[in-house]
C-alpha positions as CSV (number, residue, x, y, z in Angstrom):
1,M,0.0,0.0,0.0
2,Y,1.3,3.5,-0.8
3,T,0.3,6.3,1.6
4,G,1.7,9.7,2.1
5,G,5.1,9.0,0.4
6,R,5.8,6.0,2.7
7,T,5.6,2.3,1.8
8,R,3.8,0.3,4.4
9,W,4.2,-3.5,4.3
10,H,1.4,-5.4,6.0
11,S,2.7,-8.4,7.8
12,S,-0.4,-10.4,7.2
13,S,-0.2,-9.9,3.4
14,L,3.5,-10.8,3.5
15,R,2.8,-14.0,5.5
16,G,0.0,-14.9,3.1
17,T,2.2,-14.4,0.0
18,A,5.1,-16.3,1.6
19,L,2.8,-19.2,2.6
20,N,1.2,-19.3,-0.9
21,S,4.7,-19.3,-2.5
22,L,5.8,-22.1,-0.1
23,V,2.8,-24.2,-1.0
24,S,3.5,-23.7,-4.7
25,I,7.1,-24.8,-4.3
26,L,6.1,-27.9,-2.3
27,I,3.5,-28.9,-4.9
28,G,6.2,-28.3,-7.6
29,F,8.8,-30.4,-5.7
30,F,6.3,-33.3,-5.4
31,A,5.6,-33.1,-9.2
32,I,9.4,-33.0,-10.1
33,A,10.0,-35.9,-7.6
34,T,7.3,-37.9,-9.4
35,M,8.9,-37.3,-12.8
36,I,12.4,-38.1,-11.6
37,T,11.1,-41.3,-9.9
38,I,9.4,-42.3,-13.2
39,H,12.7,-41.7,-14.9
40,E,14.5,-43.9,-12.5
41,A,11.7,-46.5,-12.7
42,G,12.5,-46.6,-16.5
43,H,16.1,-47.5,-15.7
44,Y,14.9,-50.1,-13.2
45,L,12.7,-51.8,-15.9
46,G,15.4,-51.5,-18.5
47,A,17.8,-53.3,-16.1
48,R,15.3,-56.0,-15.4
49,I,14.7,-56.6,-19.1
50,S,18.5,-56.7,-19.6
51,H,19.1,-59.1,-16.6
52,I,21.1,-56.5,-14.8
53,E,20.7,-56.7,-11.0
54,V,19.3,-53.6,-9.2
55,E,20.8,-53.3,-5.8
56,V,18.8,-50.3,-4.6
57,F,15.7,-48.5,-5.9
58,A,15.0,-45.4,-3.8
59,I,12.4,-42.7,-3.8
60,G,14.0,-39.5,-2.4
61,W,17.5,-38.9,-1.0
62,G,19.1,-39.0,2.5
63,K,18.3,-41.3,5.4
64,A,15.9,-44.1,4.7
65,I,12.6,-43.8,6.6
66,K,11.3,-47.1,5.3
67,R,13.0,-50.0,3.5
68,W,12.2,-53.5,2.4
69,Y,13.7,-56.3,0.2
70,K,12.2,-58.2,-2.6
71,N,13.8,-60.4,-5.3
72,G,17.3,-59.2,-4.3
73,T,16.6,-55.5,-4.5
74,E,16.4,-53.1,-1.6
75,Y,13.6,-50.6,-1.9
76,R,13.8,-47.4,0.1
77,I,11.7,-44.4,0.8
78,N,14.1,-41.6,1.9
79,L,13.7,-38.5,4.0
80,F,14.0,-35.9,1.3
81,I,11.3,-36.7,-1.3
82,L,12.9,-35.1,-4.3
83,G,13.5,-37.5,-7.1
84,G,15.3,-40.7,-6.3
85,Y,17.8,-43.1,-7.8
86,C,18.3,-46.6,-9.1
87,K,21.6,-48.2,-8.1
88,L,22.7,-50.9,-10.5
89,K,25.1,-53.6,-9.6
90,G,28.5,-52.7,-10.9
91,T,29.5,-49.5,-9.1
92,D,31.6,-51.4,-6.6
93,D,33.0,-53.5,-9.4
94,L,34.4,-50.3,-10.9
95,V,36.3,-49.5,-7.7
96,R,37.6,-53.0,-7.3
97,S,38.8,-53.1,-10.9
98,I,40.7,-49.8,-10.4
99,Q,42.2,-51.0,-7.2
100,R,43.5,-54.2,-9.0
101,D,44.5,-52.0,-11.9
102,D,42.6,-54.3,-14.3
103,S,42.7,-53.0,-17.9
104,S,39.2,-54.5,-18.7
105,F,36.1,-55.7,-17.0
106,T,37.0,-59.4,-17.3
107,T,36.6,-60.0,-13.5
108,I,33.3,-58.2,-13.2
109,E,30.7,-60.2,-11.3
110,K,27.7,-61.8,-13.0
111,G,24.7,-59.6,-13.1
112,S,26.7,-56.4,-13.1
113,L,26.0,-53.5,-15.4
114,F,29.5,-53.9,-17.0
115,A,29.1,-57.7,-17.3
116,A,26.2,-57.0,-19.7
117,S,26.7,-56.5,-23.4
118,P,26.8,-52.9,-24.7
119,L,23.4,-53.4,-26.3
120,K,21.8,-54.3,-23.0
121,R,23.5,-51.3,-21.3
122,I,22.1,-49.1,-24.1
123,I,18.6,-50.5,-23.3
124,T,19.1,-49.7,-19.6
125,Y,20.3,-46.2,-20.2
126,L,17.7,-45.4,-22.8
127,A,14.8,-46.7,-20.7
128,G,14.9,-43.7,-18.3
129,P,14.4,-40.9,-20.8
130,L,12.0,-43.2,-22.8
131,Q,9.9,-43.5,-19.7
132,N,9.7,-39.8,-19.3
133,L,8.5,-39.5,-22.9
134,I,5.9,-42.2,-22.4
135,F,4.7,-40.5,-19.3
136,A,4.3,-37.2,-21.2
137,A,2.3,-38.9,-23.8
138,L,0.0,-40.3,-21.1
139,L,-0.4,-36.8,-19.6
140,F,-1.2,-35.4,-23.1
141,T,-3.8,-38.2,-23.5
142,F,-5.7,-37.0,-20.4
143,F,-5.1,-33.4,-21.6
144,F,-6.9,-34.0,-24.8
145,M,-9.7,-35.9,-23.2
146,L,-10.7,-33.0,-20.9
147,G,-13.2,-30.5,-22.1
148,Y,-12.2,-26.8,-21.9
149,D,-13.3,-23.3,-22.5
150,Q,-11.7,-21.5,-25.4
151,Y,-11.9,-18.0,-26.9
152,S,-13.8,-18.1,-30.2
153,D,-12.8,-14.9,-32.1
154,P,-14.3,-14.1,-35.5
155,P,-12.0,-15.1,-38.4
156,R,-11.5,-11.5,-39.5
157,I,-7.8,-10.7,-39.6
158,L,-5.4,-7.8,-39.3
159,L,-1.9,-7.8,-40.6
160,T,0.8,-7.6,-37.9
161,G,2.8,-5.4,-40.3
162,D,0.1,-2.7,-39.9
163,Y,0.9,-2.5,-36.2
164,P,4.7,-2.3,-35.8
165,K,4.5,-0.8,-32.3
166,I,2.9,-4.0,-31.1
167,Y,4.5,-6.7,-33.2
168,N,8.2,-6.8,-33.4
169,T,8.5,-9.2,-36.3
170,S,9.4,-8.9,-39.9
171,V,7.1,-11.8,-41.1
172,D,5.0,-10.5,-43.9
173,S,4.0,-13.7,-45.7
174,A,0.3,-12.9,-45.5
175,F,0.8,-9.4,-47.0
176,D,3.2,-10.8,-49.7
177,G,0.6,-13.5,-50.5
178,G,-2.2,-11.0,-51.1
179,L,-4.1,-10.8,-47.8
180,R,-5.1,-7.5,-46.3
181,S,-6.3,-6.2,-43.0
182,E,-10.0,-6.8,-42.4
183,D,-10.2,-9.8,-44.7
184,I,-12.4,-12.7,-43.4
185,I,-10.8,-16.1,-43.9
186,T,-13.5,-18.6,-44.8
187,S,-11.5,-21.7,-45.5
188,I,-7.9,-23.1,-45.5
189,D,-7.0,-26.1,-47.7
190,G,-10.7,-26.7,-48.2
191,E,-11.5,-26.8,-44.5
192,S,-14.2,-24.4,-43.4
193,I,-13.0,-21.7,-40.9
194,S,-15.4,-20.3,-38.3
195,S,-13.0,-18.7,-35.8
196,F,-9.5,-17.1,-35.6
197,Q,-8.5,-20.0,-33.3
198,Q,-8.9,-22.5,-36.1
199,I,-6.6,-20.4,-38.3
200,A,-4.0,-20.3,-35.5
201,S,-4.3,-24.1,-35.1
202,V,-3.8,-24.8,-38.8
203,V,-0.7,-22.5,-38.9
204,A,0.7,-24.1,-35.7
205,E,0.5,-27.5,-37.3
206,Y,2.1,-26.4,-40.5
207,D,5.3,-28.3,-41.2
208,G,6.8,-26.3,-44.1
209,D,5.4,-28.5,-46.8
210,G,4.1,-26.2,-49.6
211,P,1.7,-23.2,-49.5
212,L,-1.7,-23.0,-47.8
213,S,-4.7,-22.5,-50.0
214,I,-6.6,-19.7,-48.3
215,T,-10.0,-18.4,-49.3
216,V,-11.2,-15.0,-48.0
217,D,-14.2,-12.8,-48.1
218,R,-13.2,-9.2,-48.9
219,N,-16.1,-6.7,-49.2
220,R,-18.4,-9.7,-50.1
221,E,-16.0,-10.8,-52.8
222,K,-14.6,-14.3,-52.7
223,L,-10.8,-14.4,-53.3
224,N,-8.3,-17.3,-53.3
225,F,-4.6,-17.1,-52.4
226,L,-1.7,-19.5,-52.1
227,I,0.4,-18.4,-49.1
228,T,3.4,-20.1,-47.5
229,P,3.9,-19.4,-43.8
230,E,7.3,-18.0,-42.9
231,F,9.6,-19.5,-40.3
232,D,10.3,-16.9,-37.5
233,S,13.7,-17.8,-35.9
234,E,12.9,-15.7,-32.8
235,S,9.8,-17.5,-31.9
236,G,10.8,-20.8,-33.4
237,R,7.4,-21.1,-35.2
238,Y,5.9,-20.7,-38.7
239,L,3.9,-17.5,-38.9
240,L,1.5,-15.8,-41.4
241,G,1.9,-12.3,-40.0
242,I,-1.7,-11.9,-38.9
243,T,-3.7,-11.2,-35.7
244,N,-7.3,-11.2,-34.8
245,A,-9.6,-8.2,-35.5
246,L,-11.7,-7.6,-32.4
247,E,-14.0,-4.6,-31.7
248,P,-12.8,-2.6,-28.7
249,V,-15.8,-3.4,-26.5
250,I,-15.1,-3.0,-22.8
251,D,-15.5,-6.2,-20.6
252,E,-14.0,-6.0,-17.1
253,I,-12.6,-2.9,-15.4
254,V,-9.9,-3.2,-12.8
255,P,-10.7,-1.5,-9.4
256,L,-8.6,1.5,-8.3
257,S,-8.1,2.5,-11.9
258,P,-7.5,6.2,-12.9
259,E,-10.4,8.5,-12.3
260,A,-12.0,8.5,-15.8
261,V,-11.7,4.8,-16.3
262,A,-14.2,4.5,-13.5
263,N,-16.7,6.2,-15.8
264,M,-16.4,3.3,-18.2
265,E,-19.0,0.5,-18.1
266,S,-18.9,-3.0,-19.4
267,G,-20.3,-2.9,-22.9
268,D,-19.0,0.5,-23.8
269,T,-17.1,0.7,-27.1
270,I,-13.9,2.8,-27.6
271,V,-14.4,4.6,-30.9
272,A,-11.4,7.0,-30.7
273,V,-8.3,7.5,-28.6
274,N,-6.5,10.9,-28.7
275,G,-8.5,11.9,-31.8
276,V,-7.6,8.7,-33.8
277,E,-10.4,6.4,-34.7
278,T,-10.1,2.9,-33.2
279,P,-12.2,0.3,-35.0
280,F,-10.2,-2.6,-33.5
281,T,-8.6,-3.4,-30.2
282,M,-5.1,-3.2,-31.9
283,D,-5.8,0.4,-32.7
284,V,-6.6,1.2,-29.1
285,I,-3.4,-0.6,-27.9
286,T,-1.3,1.2,-30.5
287,Q,-2.4,4.6,-29.2
288,L,-1.8,3.6,-25.5
289,I,1.3,1.5,-25.8
290,D,3.7,4.5,-26.1
291,P,1.8,7.6,-24.8
292,S,2.9,10.9,-26.4
293,S,0.9,12.9,-23.9
294,P,0.4,12.6,-20.1
295,V,-3.4,12.8,-20.7
296,V,-5.4,10.2,-22.6
297,T,-8.7,11.3,-24.3
298,M,-11.2,8.7,-25.3
299,K,-14.5,8.7,-27.0
300,L,-16.8,6.0,-25.8
301,Q,-20.0,4.8,-27.4
302,K,-22.2,3.9,-24.5
303,T,-24.6,1.0,-24.5
304,N,-27.5,3.5,-25.2
305,K,-25.5,4.6,-28.3
306,N,-24.7,8.0,-26.9
307,I,-21.1,9.2,-27.4
308,E,-19.2,10.3,-24.3
309,E,-15.7,11.8,-24.1
310,I,-13.4,11.2,-21.2
311,S,-9.9,12.3,-20.3
312,Y,-7.6,10.9,-17.6
313,H,-3.9,10.6,-16.6
314,P,-3.0,6.9,-17.2
315,L,-0.9,4.7,-15.0
316,I,2.5,4.1,-16.6
317,D,4.4,0.8,-16.1
318,E,8.2,0.3,-15.7
319,S,8.6,0.1,-19.5
320,G,7.0,3.5,-20.0
321,N,3.8,2.1,-21.5
322,T,0.2,2.9,-20.4
323,T,-1.4,0.3,-18.2
324,L,-4.7,-1.0,-19.4
325,N,-7.1,-1.0,-16.6
326,F,-9.8,-2.8,-18.6
327,S,-10.2,-5.8,-20.8
328,F,-12.0,-6.4,-24.1
329,Q,-15.0,-8.6,-24.6
330,R,-14.4,-12.0,-26.3
331,E,-16.7,-14.9,-26.9
332,I,-15.9,-18.0,-25.0
333,V,-17.2,-21.5,-26.1
334,R,-17.1,-24.8,-24.4
335,M,-15.1,-27.4,-26.3
336,N,-15.7,-31.1,-25.8
337,G,-12.7,-33.4,-25.0
338,S,-11.6,-36.0,-27.5
339,S,-12.5,-39.7,-27.3
340,F,-9.9,-42.0,-25.8
341,T,-8.7,-43.3,-29.2
342,A,-8.6,-39.8,-30.7
343,A,-6.8,-38.5,-27.6
344,V,-4.2,-41.2,-27.8
345,S,-3.6,-40.4,-31.5
346,R,-3.4,-36.7,-30.9
347,S,-1.1,-37.3,-27.9
348,I,1.4,-39.3,-29.9
349,V,1.6,-36.6,-32.6
350,H,1.8,-33.8,-30.0
351,T,4.5,-35.6,-28.0
352,I,6.6,-36.1,-31.2
353,T,6.2,-32.4,-32.1
354,A,7.1,-31.4,-28.5
355,I,10.2,-33.6,-28.6
356,K,11.4,-32.0,-31.9
357,D,10.7,-28.5,-30.5
358,T,12.5,-29.2,-27.3
359,A,15.5,-30.6,-29.1
360,G,15.6,-27.6,-31.4
361,M,15.5,-25.2,-28.5
362,I,18.4,-27.0,-26.8
363,V,20.4,-26.8,-30.0
364,Q,19.6,-23.1,-30.3
365,L,20.6,-22.6,-26.6
366,F,24.1,-24.1,-27.3
367,T,24.5,-22.0,-30.5
368,G,23.8,-18.8,-28.6
369,A,20.3,-18.0,-29.9
370,F,19.0,-17.8,-26.3
371,S,20.6,-16.5,-23.1
372,F,21.5,-19.3,-20.6
373,S,20.3,-17.2,-17.7
374,D,16.9,-16.5,-19.3
375,S,16.4,-20.0,-20.6
376,L,17.5,-22.3,-17.8
377,A,15.6,-22.7,-14.6
378,G,16.6,-24.7,-11.6
379,P,14.5,-27.0,-9.4
380,V,13.2,-24.2,-7.1
381,R,12.0,-22.0,-9.9
382,I,10.5,-24.9,-11.9
383,S,8.8,-26.1,-8.7
384,Y,7.3,-22.7,-8.1
385,I,6.0,-22.4,-11.6
386,I,4.5,-25.9,-11.5
387,G,2.8,-25.1,-8.1
388,E,1.5,-21.8,-9.4
389,M,-0.1,-23.5,-12.4
390,R,-2.4,-25.4,-10.0
391,T,-4.7,-22.3,-10.1
392,A,-4.8,-22.3,-13.9
393,G,-6.9,-25.5,-14.1
394,L,-6.1,-29.2,-14.5
395,R,-5.6,-29.0,-18.2
396,A,-2.9,-26.4,-18.1
397,F,-1.3,-28.2,-15.1
398,L,-1.2,-31.5,-17.1
399,Q,0.3,-29.7,-20.2
400,L,3.1,-28.1,-18.1
401,L,4.0,-31.4,-16.4
402,A,4.1,-33.1,-19.8
403,M,6.4,-30.5,-21.3
404,I,8.7,-30.7,-18.3
405,S,8.8,-34.5,-18.5
406,I,9.7,-34.2,-22.2
407,S,12.4,-31.7,-21.3
408,L,13.8,-34.1,-18.7
409,G,13.8,-36.9,-21.1
410,V,15.4,-35.0,-24.0
411,A,18.0,-33.3,-21.8
412,N,19.1,-36.7,-20.5
413,L,19.7,-37.9,-24.0
414,L,22.3,-35.2,-24.7
415,P,25.7,-36.9,-25.5
416,L,27.4,-35.4,-22.4
417,P,29.3,-37.2,-19.6
418,G,27.2,-37.8,-16.6
419,L,24.0,-38.0,-18.7
420,D,22.3,-41.1,-20.1
421,G,23.2,-39.8,-23.6
422,G,26.9,-39.8,-22.8
423,S,26.7,-43.4,-21.5
424,I,24.8,-44.5,-24.6
425,I,27.6,-43.0,-26.8
426,L,30.3,-44.9,-24.8
427,S,28.3,-48.2,-25.2
428,L,27.8,-47.6,-28.9
429,I,31.5,-47.1,-29.4
430,E,32.1,-50.4,-27.5
431,L,29.5,-52.1,-29.6
432,I,31.3,-50.9,-32.8
433,R,34.8,-51.7,-31.7
434,H,33.9,-55.0,-30.1
435,R,36.0,-54.1,-27.0
436,S,35.0,-52.5,-23.7
437,F,36.8,-49.5,-22.2
438,G,38.8,-49.8,-19.1
439,P,37.3,-48.9,-15.7
440,R,39.5,-45.8,-15.3
441,M,38.0,-44.5,-18.6
442,Y,34.5,-44.9,-17.2
443,V,35.4,-43.2,-13.8
444,R,37.1,-40.3,-15.6
445,F,34.2,-39.9,-18.0
446,Q,31.6,-39.9,-15.2
447,T,33.7,-37.7,-12.9
448,F,34.0,-35.1,-15.7
449,G,30.3,-35.3,-16.2
450,I,29.5,-34.8,-12.5
451,L,31.8,-31.7,-12.5
452,I,30.0,-30.2,-15.5
453,L,26.6,-30.9,-14.0
454,S,27.6,-29.5,-10.6
455,I,28.8,-26.2,-12.2
456,L,25.5,-26.1,-14.2
457,M,23.5,-26.7,-11.0
458,I,25.3,-23.9,-9.2
459,F,24.5,-21.6,-12.1
460,V,20.8,-22.4,-12.2
461,L,20.5,-22.1,-8.4
462,F,22.0,-18.7,-8.6
463,S,19.6,-17.9,-11.5
464,D,16.7,-19.1,-9.3
465,A,17.8,-16.9,-6.4
466,K,18.0,-13.9,-8.8
467,F,14.5,-14.8,-10.1
468,F,13.0,-14.7,-6.6
469,F,14.8,-11.7,-5.3
470,M,14.5,-9.6,-8.4
């Protein structure tokens, strides 16, 4: 609260905010622990299939609060429920081989990881990430089966190139192909279009294979165009360079807004801002996004069709832009969830696409297209984000969990020491050369990997701390 030039912090509000953040982090920790446990369960199953003995399968870290034995494996539930681990027989064999200075694994005990063939080891290493991807596909299946509310905007379009203050992109494929602002798209590739969301869905699924056949209604004249979406490297997606054309009809108004905004009513239409006509919401935002005057003048068409002019001093955010203290009306429709078989089919396609996108983003990260500090998040920040998503609805929560599970699976397949991908590469080399590496090579390889991962963890934890404090 701001009063009389002094900032007063209310302890009850701070306690409430801190408690809510703590709950979010705890929920997120539990979700991450579940995904890591699923990953380790994949290694467990892979080891069983490959006849490699599992000495310990643990949920969590630290001191065991419960343990039991079955079929030669010790199962543990540890104190700190964050992830877990799967200890395969062979770790102690490595130490003994080094102590004896063995040059190979000829003395390794039966049932050990290193007594297994390279192919069986590959199966074991691969099973963890694969389990994460399967789990993501399962989450996406439930995601597609759930019904949801969706905006249903009219299929009338505006070109983003006509609004350079709002859209920082050079994509002009719609304009180059012949489309113009206020065109109404009626069909794409023969499929009837009834909402802007359908247009966005078609473009989102575009894979770069040839132009789209787009039919539009322009001043009651039917026109056909062949337009190829352009790949935007900044967003990593194909774009047409269009946005939705919505009338600026006021919906909700935020309390404690500037004086004149309080004179607005739901259902009022903004017909002009600072003397400029505003037939669409984008025109309103263009006039407000970079205010040239400390006073905003608006013409409102009231619900009784009368025109009223208001003026007020807008709130300005940290970027110097006017804060909108109101939202615009949009139609919302209830969408039914898919059947189980359709959901499974969509889930497989969506999972494969997400894997490709995640792999592409990791490649871009290492090539410098993204900032490490902006792109990487540690366990605390990820936990907080997952926990906060609980308020966004079950569907959004499932989608986020699925994407994080995919990220975990894909990241572990990177060919780096200390990750499953690195171990798979070593085993592949052994498979090709028909000879195993010595134990010292394995220890040095894994030690180097642990060093890299430790440095990375310190970096992301620092990034998490910066996120919370800044």
